C-alpha positions as CSV (number, residue, x, y, z in Angstrom):
1,X,2.8,41.4,53.4
2,X,-0.4,39.6,52.5
3,X,-1.0,41.8,49.5
4,X,2.5,41.2,48.2
5,X,2.0,37.4,48.5
6,X,-1.3,37.6,46.6
7,X,0.2,39.7,43.8
8,X,3.3,37.4,43.5
9,X,1.1,34.3,43.2
10,X,-1.1,36.0,40.6
11,X,1.9,37.1,38.5
12,X,3.4,33.6,38.6
13,X,0.1,31.9,37.7
14,X,-0.5,34.3,34.8
15,X,3.0,33.6,33.3
16,X,2.4,29.9,33.7
17,X,-1.0,30.3,31.8
18,X,0.8,32.2,29.0
19,X,3.3,29.3,28.6
20,X,0.5,26.7,28.6
21,X,-1.3,28.8,25.9
22,X,1.8,28.7,23.7
23,X,1.9,24.9,24.1
24,X,-1.6,24.6,22.6
25,X,-0.3,25.9,19.3
26,X,1.2,22.5,18.6
27,X,-2.0,20.7,19.6
28,X,-4.6,22.8,17.9
29,X,-2.7,24.3,15.0
30,X,-4.3,27.7,15.7
31,X,-1.1,29.7,15.9
32,X,-2.4,33.3,15.8
33,X,-5.3,32.8,18.2
34,X,-3.1,31.2,21.0
35,X,-0.3,33.8,20.5
36,X,-2.9,36.6,21.0
37,X,-4.3,34.8,24.1
38,X,-0.8,34.2,25.5
39,X,0.1,37.9,24.8
40,X,-3.1,39.1,26.6
41,X,-2.3,36.9,29.6
42,X,1.3,38.1,29.6
43,X,0.1,41.7,29.5
44,X,-2.0,41.1,32.5
45,X,1.0,39.5,34.3
46,X,3.2,42.4,33.4
47,X,0.7,44.9,34.7
48,X,0.3,42.9,37.9
49,X,4.2,42.9,38.2
50,X,4.1,46.7,37.9
51,X,1.5,46.9,40.7
52,X,3.6,44.5,42.8
53,X,6.7,46.8,42.2
54,X,4.7,49.9,43.4
55,X,3.3,48.1,46.4
56,X,6.8,46.9,47.4
57,X,8.1,50.5,47.3
58,X,4.9,52.1,48.8
59,X,4.4,54.3,45.8
60,X,0.5,54.1,45.7
61,X,-1.5,57.2,46.7
62,X,-4.4,55.0,47.8
63,X,-4.2,51.6,49.5
64,X,-4.6,48.6,47.2
65,X,-8.0,46.8,47.4
66,X,-7.1,43.4,48.9
67,X,-10.5,42.0,47.9
68,X,-9.9,42.9,44.3
69,X,-6.5,41.3,44.3
70,X,-8.0,38.1,45.7
71,X,-10.5,38.2,42.9
72,X,-7.6,38.6,40.5
73,X,-5.8,35.7,42.1
74,X,-8.9,33.5,41.7
75,X,-9.1,34.6,38.1
76,X,-5.5,33.6,37.5
77,X,-6.1,30.1,39.0
78,X,-9.2,29.6,36.8
79,X,-7.2,30.7,33.7
80,X,-4.4,28.2,34.4
81,X,-7.0,25.4,35.0
82,X,-8.9,26.3,31.8
83,X,-5.9,26.4,29.6
84,X,-4.5,23.2,31.1
85,X,-7.8,21.3,30.5
86,X,-7.9,22.2,26.8
87,X,-4.9,20.2,25.7
88,X,-6.1,16.7,26.7
89,X,-9.5,17.5,25.3
90,X,-8.1,18.3,21.9
91,X,-5.8,15.3,21.9
92,X,-8.7,13.0,22.7
93,X,-10.8,14.4,19.9
94,X,-7.9,13.9,17.4
95,X,-7.5,10.3,18.5
96,X,-11.2,9.6,18.1
97,X,-11.3,11.2,14.7
98,X,-8.3,9.1,13.5
99,X,-9.9,5.8,14.8
100,X,-13.1,6.6,13.0
101,X,-11.3,7.3,9.8
102,X,-9.3,4.0,10.0
103,X,-12.5,2.1,10.6
104,X,-14.3,3.7,7.6
105,X,-11.3,2.8,5.4
106,X,-11.4,-0.9,6.4
107,X,-15.1,-1.2,5.5
108,X,-14.5,0.6,2.2
109,X,-11.7,-1.9,1.3
110,X,-14.0,-4.8,2.1
111,X,-16.6,-3.5,-0.2
112,X,-14.1,-2.8,-3.0
113,X,-12.7,-6.3,-3.0
114,X,-16.0,-8.2,-3.2
115,X,-16.6,-10.6,-6.1
116,X,-20.1,-9.3,-6.5
117,X,-21.3,-5.9,-7.5
118,X,-22.4,-3.6,-4.6
119,X,-24.7,-0.6,-4.9
120,X,-26.0,1.7,-2.2
121,X,-29.2,3.8,-2.6
122,X,-30.6,6.5,-0.4
123,X,-34.3,6.7,0.6
124,X,-35.2,8.3,-2.7
125,X,-33.5,5.5,-4.8
126,X,-30.5,7.7,-5.8
127,X,-27.3,5.7,-6.1
128,X,-24.7,7.1,-3.5
129,X,-22.0,4.4,-3.9
130,X,-21.0,1.6,-6.2
131,X,-17.9,-0.7,-6.0
132,X,-15.6,-1.6,-8.9
133,X,-17.4,-4.9,-9.6
134,X,-20.7,-3.0,-10.1
135,X,-19.0,-0.7,-12.6
136,X,-17.5,-3.7,-14.4
137,X,-20.8,-5.4,-14.7
138,X,-22.7,-2.4,-16.2
139,X,-19.8,-0.8,-18.1
140,X,-20.2,2.6,-16.5
141,X,-17.6,4.5,-14.4
142,X,-18.3,5.3,-10.8
143,X,-18.9,8.9,-11.6
144,X,-21.4,8.0,-14.3
145,X,-23.3,5.7,-12.0
146,X,-23.5,7.8,-8.8
147,X,-26.4,10.2,-8.7
148,X,-28.6,8.0,-11.0
149,X,-31.3,5.4,-10.2
150,X,-31.3,1.7,-11.0
151,X,-34.3,2.3,-13.3
152,X,-32.1,4.2,-15.8
153,X,-30.3,0.9,-16.5
154,X,-33.5,-1.2,-17.1
155,X,-36.2,-1.7,-19.6
156,X,-39.9,-1.3,-18.8
157,X,-40.5,-4.9,-17.8
158,X,-37.5,-5.0,-15.4
159,X,-38.3,-1.5,-14.0
160,X,-41.7,-2.9,-12.9
161,X,-39.9,-5.8,-11.2
162,X,-37.6,-3.3,-9.5
163,X,-40.4,-1.0,-8.3
164,X,-42.3,-4.0,-6.8
165,X,-39.2,-5.1,-4.9
166,X,-38.4,-1.5,-3.8
167,X,-41.8,-1.3,-2.2
168,X,-41.1,-4.6,-0.4
169,X,-37.7,-3.3,0.7
170,X,-39.3,-0.3,2.4
171,X,-41.4,-2.8,4.4
172,X,-38.3,-4.6,5.6
173,X,-38.8,-7.5,3.1
174,X,-35.6,-8.5,1.4
175,X,-36.3,-11.4,-1.0
176,X,-33.7,-11.9,-3.8
177,X,-34.9,-11.4,-7.3
178,X,-33.6,-11.5,-10.9
179,X,-33.1,-8.5,-13.1
180,X,-31.9,-8.0,-16.7
181,X,-29.7,-4.9,-17.1
182,X,-28.7,-2.8,-20.1
183,X,-25.0,-2.2,-20.2
184,X,-23.5,1.0,-21.5
185,X,-22.3,-0.9,-24.7
186,X,-25.8,-2.0,-25.4
187,X,-25.3,-5.6,-24.3
188,X,-27.6,-7.3,-21.8
189,X,-26.6,-9.0,-18.5
190,X,-28.6,-11.0,-16.0
191,X,-28.1,-10.8,-12.2
192,X,-29.5,-12.0,-9.0
193,X,-30.2,-9.0,-6.8
194,X,-29.8,-9.6,-3.0
195,X,-31.2,-6.5,-1.2
196,X,-30.6,-5.3,2.4
197,X,-32.8,-2.3,3.6
198,X,-31.4,0.2,6.1
199,X,-33.6,1.9,8.8
200,X,-32.7,4.5,11.4
201,X,-33.2,4.2,15.1
202,X,-36.9,5.3,14.7
203,X,-37.7,2.7,12.0
204,X,-37.6,5.2,9.1
205,X,-36.4,3.8,5.8
206,X,-33.0,5.5,5.0
207,X,-32.0,3.5,1.9
208,X,-30.6,0.1,1.0
209,X,-27.6,-2.0,-0.1
210,X,-27.9,-4.4,-3.1
211,X,-25.5,-7.2,-4.0
212,X,-25.5,-8.1,-7.7
213,X,-24.4,-11.7,-8.7
214,X,-23.8,-12.2,-12.4
215,X,-25.7,-15.1,-14.0
216,X,-25.5,-14.0,-17.6
217,X,-23.6,-17.0,-19.0
218,X,-25.6,-19.7,-17.4
219,X,-28.9,-17.8,-18.3
220,X,-27.9,-17.7,-22.0
221,X,-26.8,-21.3,-22.1
222,X,-30.1,-22.3,-20.5
223,X,-32.1,-20.3,-23.1
224,X,-30.1,-21.8,-26.0
225,X,-30.7,-25.3,-24.7
226,X,-34.4,-24.6,-24.3
227,X,-34.8,-23.3,-27.9
228,X,-32.8,-26.3,-29.2
229,X,-35.0,-28.8,-27.5
230,X,-38.2,-27.1,-28.8
231,X,-36.8,-27.0,-32.3
232,X,-35.7,-30.7,-32.2
233,X,-39.0,-31.8,-30.8
234,X,-41.0,-30.2,-33.5
235,X,-38.7,-31.3,-36.3
236,X,-38.5,-34.9,-35.0
237,X,-42.3,-35.1,-34.9
238,X,-42.8,-33.9,-38.5
239,X,-39.9,-36.0,-39.7
240,X,-41.3,-39.1,-38.1
241,X,-44.8,-38.6,-39.5
242,X,-43.6,-38.0,-43.0
243,X,-41.2,-40.9,-43.2
244,X,-43.7,-43.2,-41.6
245,X,-46.3,-42.5,-44.3
246,X,-43.7,-42.9,-47.1
247,X,-42.3,-46.2,-45.9
248,X,-45.8,-47.6,-45.1
249,X,-46.7,-47.0,-48.8
250,X,-43.4,-48.6,-50.0
251,X,-44.0,-51.6,-47.7
252,X,-47.5,-52.2,-49.3
253,X,-46.1,-51.9,-52.8
254,X,-43.3,-54.4,-52.2
255,X,-45.8,-56.9,-50.9
256,X,-47.7,-56.8,-54.2
257,X,-50.6,-54.6,-53.1
258,X,-51.7,-52.8,-56.3
259,X,-54.5,-50.9,-54.5
260,X,-52.2,-49.1,-52.1
261,X,-53.4,-45.6,-51.0
262,X,-51.9,-42.9,-48.9
263,X,-54.7,-42.2,-46.5
264,X,-56.1,-38.6,-46.0
265,X,-53.1,-37.1,-47.8
266,X,-53.3,-35.5,-51.2
267,X,-50.4,-35.4,-53.6
268,X,-49.9,-31.7,-53.3
269,X,-50.1,-31.7,-49.4
270,X,-47.6,-34.6,-49.2
271,X,-45.1,-33.0,-51.5
272,X,-45.4,-29.7,-49.6
273,X,-44.8,-31.5,-46.3
274,X,-41.8,-33.3,-47.6
275,X,-40.4,-30.1,-49.1
276,X,-41.0,-28.3,-45.8
277,X,-39.2,-31.1,-43.9
278,X,-36.2,-31.0,-46.2
279,X,-36.0,-27.2,-46.0
280,X,-36.4,-27.3,-42.2
281,X,-33.5,-29.7,-41.8
282,X,-31.5,-28.1,-44.6
283,X,-31.5,-24.6,-43.2
284,X,-28.9,-25.5,-40.7
285,X,-26.5,-27.1,-43.2
286,X,-25.0,-25.1,-46.1
287,X,-25.0,-27.8,-48.8
288,X,-28.7,-28.5,-48.2
289,X,-29.7,-24.9,-48.9
290,X,-28.9,-25.1,-52.6
291,X,-30.3,-28.6,-53.0
292,X,-33.6,-28.4,-51.2
293,X,-35.6,-27.6,-54.3
294,X,-33.9,-30.5,-56.2
295,X,-34.9,-32.9,-53.4
296,X,-38.4,-31.7,-53.5
297,X,-38.7,-32.4,-57.3
298,X,-37.1,-35.8,-56.9
299,X,-39.5,-36.8,-54.1
300,X,-42.4,-35.4,-56.1
301,X,-41.5,-37.7,-59.0
302,X,-41.3,-40.8,-56.7
303,X,-44.6,-40.0,-55.1
304,X,-46.2,-39.6,-58.6
305,X,-45.1,-43.1,-59.3
306,X,-46.6,-44.3,-56.0
307,X,-49.9,-42.7,-56.8
308,X,-50.0,-44.2,-60.3
309,X,-49.2,-47.7,-58.9
310,X,-51.9,-47.3,-56.3
311,X,-54.4,-46.5,-59.1
312,X,-53.6,-49.8,-61.0
313,X,-50.8,-48.6,-63.3
314,X,-48.3,-51.4,-62.5
315,X,-46.0,-50.2,-65.4
316,X,-45.4,-46.9,-63.8
317,X,-41.6,-46.1,-63.4
318,X,-39.4,-43.2,-62.6
319,X,-37.9,-42.2,-65.9
320,X,-34.7,-44.2,-66.6
321,X,-35.0,-46.0,-63.3
322,X,-36.0,-49.5,-62.3
323,X,-37.9,-50.3,-59.1
324,X,-34.6,-51.1,-57.4
325,X,-33.3,-47.7,-58.6
326,X,-36.5,-46.1,-57.3
327,X,-35.9,-47.6,-53.9
328,X,-32.2,-46.7,-54.0
329,X,-33.1,-43.1,-54.9
330,X,-35.6,-42.9,-52.0
331,X,-33.0,-44.4,-49.8
332,X,-30.5,-41.7,-50.8
333,X,-33.1,-39.0,-50.0
334,X,-33.9,-40.6,-46.7
335,X,-30.2,-40.9,-45.9
336,X,-29.8,-37.2,-46.6
337,X,-32.5,-36.4,-44.2
338,X,-31.0,-38.7,-41.6
339,X,-27.6,-37.1,-42.0
340,X,-29.3,-33.7,-41.5
341,X,-31.0,-34.9,-38.3
342,X,-27.6,-36.4,-37.2
343,X,-26.0,-33.0,-37.7
344,X,-28.7,-31.4,-35.7
345,X,-28.1,-33.9,-33.0
346,X,-24.4,-33.0,-33.1
347,X,-25.3,-29.3,-32.8
348,X,-27.5,-30.3,-29.8
349,X,-24.5,-32.1,-28.2
350,X,-22.4,-29.0,-28.8
351,X,-25.0,-26.9,-27.0
352,X,-25.0,-29.4,-24.2
353,X,-21.2,-29.2,-24.0
354,X,-21.5,-25.4,-23.8
355,X,-24.2,-25.7,-21.1
356,X,-21.9,-28.2,-19.3
357,X,-19.1,-25.7,-19.5
358,X,-21.3,-23.0,-18.2
359,X,-22.5,-25.3,-15.4
360,X,-18.9,-26.1,-14.5
361,X,-18.0,-22.4,-14.6
362,X,-21.0,-21.6,-12.4
363,X,-20.0,-24.4,-10.1
364,X,-16.5,-22.9,-9.8
365,X,-18.1,-19.5,-9.1
366,X,-20.5,-21.2,-6.7
367,X,-17.5,-22.8,-4.8
368,X,-15.4,-19.6,-4.9
369,X,-18.1,-17.6,-3.1
370,X,-16.8,-16.1,0.2
371,X,-19.8,-17.4,2.0
372,X,-21.7,-20.7,2.3
373,X,-24.8,-21.6,0.2
374,X,-26.9,-24.7,0.5
375,X,-30.0,-25.9,-1.4
376,X,-32.1,-27.6,1.3
377,X,-35.2,-29.7,0.8
378,X,-38.6,-29.4,2.5
379,X,-37.4,-31.8,5.3
380,X,-34.3,-29.7,5.8
381,X,-32.1,-32.3,4.0
382,X,-29.1,-30.9,2.0
383,X,-29.6,-31.3,-1.8
384,X,-26.6,-29.2,-3.0
385,X,-23.9,-27.1,-1.3
386,X,-20.8,-25.3,-2.2
387,X,-17.2,-25.9,-1.1
388,X,-17.3,-23.2,1.6
389,X,-19.6,-25.4,3.8
390,X,-17.2,-28.3,3.2
391,X,-14.2,-26.3,4.3
392,X,-16.1,-24.9,7.3
393,X,-17.3,-28.3,8.6
394,X,-14.4,-30.5,7.3
395,X,-17.0,-32.8,5.7
396,X,-16.7,-33.7,2.0
397,X,-19.7,-32.5,-0.1
398,X,-20.7,-36.0,-1.1
399,X,-21.1,-37.0,2.5
400,X,-23.3,-34.0,3.3
401,X,-25.9,-34.7,0.6
402,X,-29.1,-36.0,2.1
403,X,-28.2,-35.2,5.6
404,X,-30.1,-32.6,7.8
405,X,-28.5,-29.2,7.6
406,X,-28.6,-28.7,11.4
407,X,-26.7,-31.9,11.8
408,X,-23.9,-30.6,9.5
409,X,-23.8,-27.0,10.7
410,X,-24.6,-27.3,14.4
411,X,-24.0,-31.0,15.1
412,X,-27.4,-31.4,16.6
413,X,-30.3,-33.8,16.1
414,X,-33.0,-31.2,15.8
415,X,-33.1,-27.6,14.6
416,X,-31.8,-24.8,16.9
417,X,-34.3,-22.7,18.8
418,X,-34.0,-19.7,16.5
419,X,-33.8,-21.7,13.2
420,X,-34.7,-19.4,10.3
421,X,-35.8,-22.5,8.2
422,X,-38.7,-23.0,10.6
423,X,-39.8,-19.4,10.5
424,X,-39.4,-19.2,6.7
425,X,-41.6,-22.3,6.3
426,X,-44.3,-20.3,8.2
427,X,-43.9,-16.9,6.6
428,X,-43.0,-18.1,3.1
429,X,-40.5,-15.2,2.9
430,X,-36.8,-14.6,3.5
431,X,-35.7,-14.8,7.1
432,X,-32.4,-13.6,8.3
433,X,-30.7,-13.9,11.7
434,X,-27.3,-13.4,13.3
435,X,-25.9,-16.4,15.3
436,X,-22.8,-17.6,17.0
437,X,-21.6,-21.1,16.3
438,X,-19.3,-22.3,19.1
439,X,-18.1,-25.3,17.2
440,X,-16.1,-23.1,14.8
441,X,-16.0,-20.0,17.1
442,X,-17.5,-17.8,14.4
443,X,-20.4,-15.3,14.0
444,X,-22.7,-15.8,11.0
445,X,-25.4,-13.8,9.2
446,X,-27.6,-16.7,8.1
447,X,-30.4,-16.2,5.6
448,X,-33.1,-18.6,4.3
449,X,-35.3,-18.0,1.2
450,X,-38.1,-20.5,0.4
451,X,-38.4,-21.5,-3.3
452,X,-42.1,-21.9,-4.2
453,X,-43.8,-24.0,-6.9
454,X,-46.6,-22.8,-9.2
455,X,-49.2,-23.5,-6.5
456,X,-47.3,-21.5,-3.9
457,X,-46.0,-24.6,-2.0
458,X,-42.4,-24.8,-0.7
459,X,-40.3,-27.1,-2.9
460,X,-36.9,-26.2,-1.4
461,X,-34.9,-23.5,0.5
462,X,-31.8,-21.5,-0.3
463,X,-29.8,-21.3,2.9
464,X,-26.7,-19.0,3.1
465,X,-24.1,-18.5,5.8
466,X,-22.0,-15.3,5.7
467,X,-19.0,-15.1,8.1
468,X,-19.3,-11.8,10.0
469,X,-16.8,-12.7,12.7
470,X,-14.4,-10.0,11.7
471,X,-17.2,-7.5,11.3
472,X,-18.6,-8.3,14.7
473,X,-15.1,-7.8,16.2
474,X,-14.8,-4.5,14.4
475,X,-18.4,-3.6,15.5
476,X,-17.4,-4.3,19.1
477,X,-14.3,-2.2,18.7
478,X,-16.4,0.5,17.1
479,X,-18.9,0.4,19.9
480,X,-16.0,0.7,22.4
481,X,-14.7,3.7,20.3
482,X,-18.3,5.1,20.2
483,X,-18.7,4.7,23.9
484,X,-15.3,6.3,24.4
485,X,-16.3,9.1,22.1
486,X,-19.6,9.6,23.9
487,X,-17.8,9.6,27.2
488,X,-15.4,12.2,25.7
489,X,-18.5,14.2,24.5
490,X,-19.8,14.0,28.1
491,X,-16.4,15.2,29.3
492,X,-16.5,17.9,26.7
493,X,-19.9,18.9,27.8
494,X,-18.8,19.1,31.4
495,X,-15.6,20.9,30.3
496,X,-17.7,23.3,28.2
497,X,-19.9,24.0,31.2
498,X,-16.7,24.6,33.3
499,X,-15.2,26.8,30.5
500,X,-18.5,28.7,30.2
501,X,-18.4,29.2,34.0
502,X,-14.8,30.2,33.7
503,X,-15.6,32.6,30.9
504,X,-18.4,34.3,32.9
505,X,-16.2,34.4,36.0
506,X,-13.4,36.0,33.9
507,X,-15.8,38.6,32.6
508,X,-17.1,39.5,36.1
509,X,-13.5,39.5,37.5
510,X,-12.5,41.8,34.6
511,X,-15.4,44.1,35.4
512,X,-14.6,44.1,39.1
513,X,-10.9,44.8,38.2
514,X,-12.1,47.8,36.1
515,X,-14.4,49.1,38.9
516,X,-11.6,48.6,41.4
517,X,-9.4,51.2,39.7
518,X,-11.4,53.8,41.6
519,X,-13.3,53.5,45.0
520,X,-16.0,55.8,43.4
521,X,-16.9,53.2,40.7
522,X,-17.1,50.1,42.8
523,X,-20.1,48.0,41.7
524,X,-20.8,50.3,38.8
525,X,-20.5,47.7,36.0
526,X,-22.8,45.2,37.8
527,X,-25.5,47.8,38.4
528,X,-25.3,49.1,34.8
529,X,-25.6,45.5,33.7
530,X,-28.7,44.9,35.8
531,X,-30.3,48.1,34.4
532,X,-29.5,47.2,30.8
533,X,-30.9,43.6,31.2
534,X,-34.1,44.9,32.7
535,X,-34.6,47.4,29.9
536,X,-33.9,44.7,27.2
537,X,-36.5,42.4,28.8
538,X,-39.0,45.2,29.0
539,X,-38.4,45.9,25.2
540,X,-38.9,42.2,24.4
541,X,-35.4,41.3,23.2
542,X,-34.4,37.7,22.7
543,X,-32.3,35.8,25.3
544,X,-29.3,35.6,22.9
545,X,-29.5,39.4,22.4
546,X,-29.8,40.0,26.1
547,X,-26.6,37.8,26.7
548,X,-24.6,40.0,24.2
549,X,-25.9,43.1,26.0
550,X,-24.9,41.6,29.4
551,X,-21.3,41.0,28.4
552,X,-21.1,44.5,26.8
553,X,-22.5,46.1,29.9
554,X,-20.0,44.3,32.2
555,X,-17.1,45.4,30.0
556,X,-18.3,48.8,28.8
557,X,-15.6,50.7,30.8
558,X,-12.7,48.4,30.0
559,X,-11.0,51.2,28.1
560,X,-10.6,53.1,31.4
561,X,-7.8,50.7,32.2
562,X,-5.7,53.0,30.1
563,X,-6.9,56.2,31.8
564,X,-4.8,57.6,34.6
565,X,-6.2,57.1,38.1
566,X,-5.5,60.7,39.0
567,X,-8.0,61.8,36.3
568,X,-10.7,59.3,37.3
569,X,-10.3,60.3,41.0
570,X,-10.0,64.0,40.5
571,X,-12.2,65.8,43.2
572,X,-13.1,68.7,40.9
573,X,-14.6,68.9,37.5
574,X,-12.3,67.9,34.6
575,X,-10.9,70.5,32.2
576,X,-11.3,70.1,28.4
577,X,-8.0,68.2,28.0
578,X,-8.7,65.8,30.8
579,X,-12.3,65.2,29.5
580,X,-10.9,64.4,26.0
581,X,-8.6,61.8,27.6
582,X,-11.6,60.2,29.4
583,X,-13.6,60.2,26.2
584,X,-10.9,58.0,24.6
585,X,-12.0,55.1,26.9
586,X,-14.7,54.0,24.4
587,X,-12.1,53.6,21.5
588,X,-9.5,52.1,23.8
589,X,-12.1,49.6,25.1
590,X,-12.8,48.5,21.5
591,X,-9.1,48.1,20.8
592,X,-8.4,46.0,23.9
593,X,-11.2,43.6,23.1
594,X,-10.8,43.4,19.4
595,X,-8.2,40.5,19.3
596,X,-10.8,38.3,21.2
597,X,-12.8,36.5,18.5
598,X,-15.7,35.6,20.9
599,X,-16.3,39.3,21.8
600,X,-16.6,40.7,18.3
601,X,-20.4,41.2,18.7
602,X,-19.9,43.6,21.6
603,X,-17.3,45.9,20.0
604,X,-19.9,48.3,18.4
605,X,-21.7,48.6,21.8
606,X,-18.4,49.4,23.6
607,X,-17.4,52.0,21.1
608,X,-20.8,53.8,20.8
609,X,-22.3,53.7,24.2
610,X,-21.7,57.5,24.7
611,X,-23.3,58.5,21.3
612,X,-26.3,60.9,21.5
613,X,-29.5,60.8,19.5
614,X,-28.9,64.4,18.3
615,X,-25.4,63.5,17.0
616,X,-23.5,65.4,19.7
617,X,-22.0,62.3,21.4
618,X,-18.6,60.6,21.0
619,X,-16.5,59.2,19.5
620,X,-18.1,59.2,16.0
621,X,-21.0,61.7,16.5
622,X,-23.6,59.1,15.2
623,X,-27.2,60.1,15.4
624,X,-30.6,58.4,15.7
625,X,-30.9,54.9,14.3
626,X,-27.2,55.0,13.3
627,X,-26.4,54.2,16.9
628,X,-26.8,50.4,17.7
629,X,-29.8,49.7,19.8
630,X,-27.7,47.9,22.5
631,X,-25.5,51.0,22.7
632,X,-28.6,53.3,23.2
633,X,-29.8,51.0,26.0
634,X,-26.4,50.9,27.7
635,X,-26.1,54.7,27.4
636,X,-29.2,55.2,29.5
637,X,-28.3,52.5,32.1
638,X,-24.7,54.0,32.4
639,X,-26.1,57.6,32.7
640,X,-28.7,56.6,35.3
641,X,-26.1,54.9,37.5
642,X,-23.7,57.8,37.2
643,X,-26.5,60.2,38.3
644,X,-27.5,58.1,41.3
645,X,-24.0,57.4,42.6
646,X,-21.4,59.5,44.4
647,X,-18.5,60.9,42.5
648,X,-15.3,62.5,43.7
649,X,-16.5,65.9,42.5
650,X,-20.1,65.7,43.8
651,X,-22.5,63.7,46.0
652,X,-25.3,61.6,44.3
653,X,-28.1,63.9,43.1
654,X,-30.7,61.1,43.7
655,X,-33.2,59.0,41.7
656,X,-35.8,61.8,41.2
657,X,-33.1,64.0,39.7
658,X,-32.0,61.2,37.4
659,X,-35.5,60.5,36.2
660,X,-36.1,64.2,35.5
661,X,-32.9,64.3,33.5
662,X,-33.9,61.3,31.4
663,X,-37.3,62.9,30.6
664,X,-35.7,66.3,29.9
665,X,-33.1,64.9,27.4
666,X,-35.3,62.2,25.8
667,X,-35.1,62.7,22.1
668,X,-31.8,64.7,22.2
669,X,-29.4,62.8,24.3
670,X,-31.4,59.6,24.9
671,X,-33.6,57.3,22.7
672,X,-37.3,58.1,23.7
673,X,-38.3,54.4,23.3
674,X,-35.6,53.2,25.6
675,X,-36.3,56.0,28.1
676,X,-40.0,55.0,28.1
677,X,-39.1,51.3,28.8
678,X,-36.7,52.3,31.6
679,X,-39.3,54.6,33.3
680,X,-41.8,51.7,33.2
681,X,-39.4,49.6,35.2
682,X,-38.6,52.4,37.6
683,X,-42.3,52.9,38.4
684,X,-41.9,50.1,40.8
685,X,-40.1,51.3,43.9
686,X,-39.0,47.8,44.9
687,X,-37.4,47.3,41.5
688,X,-35.5,50.6,41.8
689,X,-34.1,49.5,45.1
690,X,-33.2,46.1,43.7
691,X,-31.4,47.5,40.7
692,X,-29.7,50.1,42.8
């Protein structure tokens, strides 16, 4: 009754395991593998049902081994548990992968929608990612930019600036700096580069992020104004000196001084100076270009008259002109020059308008930045700020100017304990911290960069506030996901250990089930396995190779499941036909295990463990090195156990007989090297008793 109950429960559990295996097709997507596993489990259940049928009708010639059936029952329980545990594990892995994918997409969207260019480099300076704004600034596509270095877009001067700052970046310094880039179309753009180095958990530099802010328009307007001011300053000086000398001479003549002289200025030099002044003012106005030579001649004539008068010739005149006409002519020339200067001033005003427009445009850009920026004085008073700070605090920009930044941001009368301004004033370098501001319930990444004068003294600070509240929330969610993922990995590790234990238990149970087919072979697979492992260790095989050999040794006779019990338990010697049926067990064993992917390495061992060195073995009559080494080891272990164990047709010949047979057939049936290794082990009587 007990055996029937055990068999019935085993059959039921095996059919349940087969159904659970089929359910895993939907979860894992591996249709063929789980169908094969379900089929194998169903086959076991079917065979167990046949056994139950025979037991019920008392058709067995020998009593069923109750211990073996309990082992089979335990195996069935383990199979059901193992298959049932796999589904939640796979579902948990899928959910974690989906959460990680969604988080990565959110961060990528944030990078792509930035108003500034964003570039990512690895530790070797190779660009691994750029956003759309970066491509727009330099005129290259993403595919053209990725895989290159920043140096390829710079001239020699700016490459040197980049290299200096890259060295600083590797030391965790992240000061902002200015670079001029060469666009794909040949144009030049100017940017402020704000770097952020990345280090791994061991402090090793792994690469960096760089944010590029375009300042091209304001840079060009500033350069144009600077050039205009220098040009106007030089022109005005020369013009003032020249006109001063001319009118000083005219003043003396009009006062009746016949001895007037133009001090330290020769006629030729004065004419050359006036001509140069006229050409310099005329080169910016079209109508003066053609008339500059005429003006020079006219002025030369007037100065010739001045020189003659100064030498006592009071009758000197400009041809066809009275003194009044002379003065009128000089007045006209002077007016022309004044008009030219006026036009130059108009051009300067136009430049100032352009600069004002660029300034306003920059102000609009400054105010539209998605983070706060303040220019702070040495005493931490606010000099300038953008609209973000006003929106954040609810205070108009005009009311913030002159007040302490910590009063505006934190509502305090003194700097906070971790104030980056204080640290930056000591280190003279950029300082960055993360802080939480309870007044607005936000997290900020705040950065302070000191601005130094020519002597290296601080003249002001650039103070930025970047709202990272959403990022911090996502980071917390990611940490939760990571912790959940790590917990899942721990569960997986535990589950793997359980599955590995289940796997080994199944192998041993399978081996015990094989040995249980006949009372003569009980314990045979375990003993053969012990012999094979001992030989492998003696021959210096690696642990992973020994593990393969161990599984093969346990399952080497699996093909005998398909051999009739009446042949295996025959008390006399087998005839040729019966022996041929027994020899089929190596091929059948390979066929039984072939659908199991994890056991592919042992298939050659199972098939060839009865091959002989001289080529007279079976099933493929391989010889020498053609036979796998593991199969040669298993052959000797199997043969030794057969010669030292009782069989239905003979008692055990004994260990001495088995050793003599190994020596006798070394080189013909057995591999001499393997025989030598086995005999070294058997030299120890205690080891022989242990393995037996």
